[in-house]
C-alpha positions as CSV (number, residue, x, y, z in Angstrom):
1,M,0.0,-0.1,0.0
2,D,1.2,3.5,-0.8
3,R,1.6,5.3,2.5
4,L,2.4,8.7,0.7
5,N,-0.4,11.3,1.3
6,G,1.3,13.9,-0.7
7,E,4.8,15.3,-1.6
8,H,6.0,15.3,1.8
9,T,3.2,13.9,4.2
10,Y,2.7,10.1,5.1
11,R,0.2,8.1,7.3
12,N,1.6,6.6,10.5
13,P,2.4,3.9,11.1
14,I,4.4,3.5,8.2
15,L,4.6,-0.2,8.9
16,D,1.6,-1.7,10.6
17,A,3.5,-4.5,12.3
18,D,5.3,-5.6,15.2
19,L,8.9,-4.9,14.3
20,P,11.2,-4.4,17.3
21,D,14.7,-3.5,17.2
22,P,14.4,-2.1,13.2
23,D,18.2,-1.6,11.7
24,A,18.2,0.2,8.3
25,I,21.0,0.7,6.0
26,R,21.4,2.4,2.3
27,V,22.5,0.1,-0.4
28,G,22.6,2.2,-3.6
29,D,19.3,3.8,-4.1
30,R,17.3,1.4,-1.7
31,Y,17.1,1.2,1.9
32,V,17.4,-2.4,3.5
33,M,15.6,-2.9,6.9
34,I,15.8,-6.0,9.3
35,A,14.0,-6.4,12.4
36,S,13.7,-8.9,15.4
37,S,11.1,-11.4,15.2
38,F,11.2,-13.2,18.5
39,N,9.9,-16.5,17.2
40,R,11.1,-19.2,15.5
41,A,12.4,-19.4,12.0
42,P,11.6,-18.2,9.7
43,G,12.5,-14.9,11.3
44,L,14.5,-11.7,11.0
45,P,12.2,-10.1,8.4
46,V,13.9,-8.1,5.8
47,Y,12.2,-4.9,4.0
48,V,13.4,-2.8,1.1
49,S,12.2,0.7,0.5
50,T,13.3,3.5,-2.2
51,D,11.7,6.3,0.2
52,L,11.8,5.3,3.8
53,V,8.2,5.2,3.9
54,N,6.7,2.5,1.6
55,W,8.4,-0.7,2.6
56,E,8.0,-4.1,1.1
57,R,8.9,-7.5,2.8
58,V,11.3,-9.3,0.5
59,A,12.6,-12.3,2.7
60,D,13.6,-13.6,6.1
61,A,17.1,-14.0,7.2
62,L,16.7,-16.9,9.0
63,V,14.8,-19.6,6.7
64,R,15.7,-22.9,8.7
65,G,14.0,-24.4,11.5
66,G,13.9,-23.4,15.1
67,P,16.9,-22.5,17.3
68,D,17.4,-26.2,18.3
69,D,18.9,-26.8,14.6
70,F,21.5,-24.4,15.2
71,D,22.7,-25.8,18.6
72,A,23.7,-29.3,16.7
């Protein structure tokens, strides 16, 4: 959904989701954000944006099974 209301305004919340501890970086002309998921894999959702307002979920950083799989 396009969250821009005009040239310089937008609606809150930008992302209507529970995304604690977000971190965002710029990669070329895009911004990439990852957030904590606090649940079993898939987890750590990855979002991309070109304007810091409209975000698209594109992947999960953890796609394997739960944390037990990482202790083996």
